[in-house]
N, C-alpha and C positions, 0 to 999 in steps of 0.2 A: 788666600792668593796663591795660586799655584807656583811653586819655585820654578826658576828657568832650570832647562837641562844642563846649560854651560854657562856659567857665570864667572867672568874675569873682572878683577878688581886691582886697580894699582900696579898692573903688570909692568915689571922692569926686566930687560935683558940686554946683553952687551956680547960682542965679539972683542974679546980683549978689552982695551980702554974706550973703545968706539960703543956709546950707548944707542942702540937699536930701537929700544922700547923704553917710552920715557913716562911710564904711568898710565897705562891703557886701562881702559873700562869698558865692557863690551858683555852682552847677554843675549842667550839664544834659547827660544821656547820650544818645547818639544813640538813637531811638526811645521815648524817655520823653515823658511829660505831666508838667509840673512847673506847679503852681499857685503863684501869689503872693499871700497875701491880706493885708487891713488896711484900716484907715479910711481917709477921705478925709484928704488930707494926709499920708499915710505915707510917700510917695517912691515908690510902687510904679509910677506912669505915668514918673515921671522916670526911674527905672532904665531902662525899656523905651527910652525917648527917647533914652538915655545909650549903651545899647548901639548904637543906630542913629545915634549921632554928633551929636545934637543933644538938650542941650547938651553940650559936650565935658567929658570926665573932667578932673578937676583932680589927681587922683592917684589910684592904684591901676591895674589891667591888666584888659583885656577880651581874651580869647583866644577865637577860633573855629577849630575843626579844628586846633589846633597853632600857629596863627599869631596874633601880637598885632595885633589890629585897634583898638587905642586911638587915637583921633585920626584914624583912617582918614574921609576924606570920606563923607557919608552915599551917594552916586551909586556909590560904589566898595563899600560895605556890600551895597547893593542887589544888585550883581553876583555876590557870593558866595552869592547866594541865601539871602540872610535877607529874610524879608518881615513886614510889619507891617499889622495890621487896627487902626488907631487908635481911641482912645474918641472916639465922637461920630461914628463912620462915614467922615465926610469924603469921602464920594462926589463927583462932578461933577454937580451937578442938573441941568444943561441938557443934558448929553450922554445918549444913549441907554444902556442896559444893554450892549447891544454894545460901544459906544465906551467906556465904563468899564473893561469886561473887558480891552478891547484895550490900554489904559493899562498895565494890570498887566503883560500880555505884552512890551509894548517896553520895560520896565525892564531884562530881561535879553537880548533880542535872540535869543530861541530861533527855531528853525526853523519853518516852517509845518505841516510835521507833527506837530511837539512842541505847537505851538499848538493844532491842531486837537484833539489827543488830550487836552489838558489842558482844553480849552472842554467837551470832551464829559463829562468828568469832573466838572466843576462842574455841569454840567446834571443830571447823575446826582445828585448831592449835594442840589442846590437845585432842582427841575423848575420852580418857579414863576419862575425868572428866564428860562428858555428861553421860558416862556409871555409873557412881558414883555420879549423881547430888543428889541423896536424904542421901547419906552417910555422916556419921559424919567426918569433918577434921581430927580430931585426929586418925581416924582408916586407913587412908590412908598409903601408903607406903612412904618412903622420897622422892622418885621421883614423885609420885603424889601430895605429899604436895607443892614440887618445882613447880609444873605446876600450882598448884592451887594459889600460891603467885604470879607468874607473871600474871596469868588470872586475879586476883583481881586488879592488877595494870592495866592492859589493859581495864578494864571495865571503867574506868574514862576517856577513849579516848585520854591518853597523847600525847602532842606534843614532850616530851622527857622522855623517859623511863630509869630509873636508876636501875640496877640490881648489888646487892652485893653479891658475890660468890654463883652464880648460880648453879656451878658444886660441891660444898663443901659436900663430902660425899656420892656421889652418882657414881652408876654403869657405867662403860662406854658407855655402850647402850643407857641409860636414859641421860647422858650428851650429846650424839650425838643428841638425840631428842630435848633436849631443845636449844642447839646451832642452829640447823636445823630451829628450830622456829623463833630464833631470826633474823637469816639470811632472811627468808620468810617475816618476818614483815618489815624488813630494805628495803628489794628489791621490794615487791610488795605493801606494804602501805607507803613507804618513812619514816617510823618511825626513828626517831634520838635516839639513843642508849648510854648511859654511862653504861659500864661495867667493875667493880671491880673484878678482879679475881687474885689467885694465879696461878691458871693453866696457864701459860704464853703462852704455845704452842697453845693451843685452843683458847685462847682470841686474840692473834697476829695474827692467821690465819685469824680469823673472822673480825677483825676490819681494817677500813680505815686507821686510825692512831692510836698510842699509846704513852703514858707517863709512865715513869718508875719513882716510888716514894722512896726515901730513907730517913728515919728521918725526916719526915714532909716537905720534900723539892721534887721539879720535878727535876731529874738528867739528864735524856734522855728524847727525842722526837723524832718522825718520824712516817713513815709509817710502817703499822704492817709487813710487808715483811723487811723492813730495820732494824726494831729492832730483828727481827728473826735471821737476819744475824751476829749482832754483837757479836764479841767474849765473852764481860762480860756479856751480857745476856744469850747467852748459857751457860756459865760456872755456873752463878748464878742460872738460871731459867729451864734449859732445860736438860745439860748433867746429872746433879746429881739427874735428877727427880724432882718432886714437893716438894720445900722447904716450911716451915712454915712460 
């Protein structure tokens, strides 16, 4: 049996005395899109940040491609070609689009040829970034900033791309463009994706598999289509609209 690309076992993490993750088990196979859904405060973003080394895990294990990366510093995790597009985008507003993308490439020290090829791929996925290549990041629209945040993550040529709330605050047309790009990256490039989302409908339709997190614990798991059909998922995340 093929080992998962990412395996998380019994993961615990806290902010001071407040335990945010209470023993999480989750795995992602190479080439999968996996969605993690749940309400605000469930621990979704904390899980993603803990994978990336901040905060540090208090217990449990994180394995990437068969190697234990629990406690490995964030800059070393980036060199393993794990990339994150964080909630709130966190682009560099005074830097141009080109300079923001360059920051993503600098994280792994790829060659000029590799950098040029990935940049062209980013522009194919998000043509608007090419149109605004010399524009400051802070002057872009919210949707363009989200494209830039994802593009910056892609510049590191990730094996695992982690996206935290990519649809947050965006118009439906932009959300569709973002999710279409994620689907394209997975189908055409074989990119493995972990997507944290409150928009359960979009996320589960996109994902091969999904997990539901409640109060720092995984409470449900299954294929995206299976979870979409579960009455408790529909009641909590779909029928009442998008919840916080």
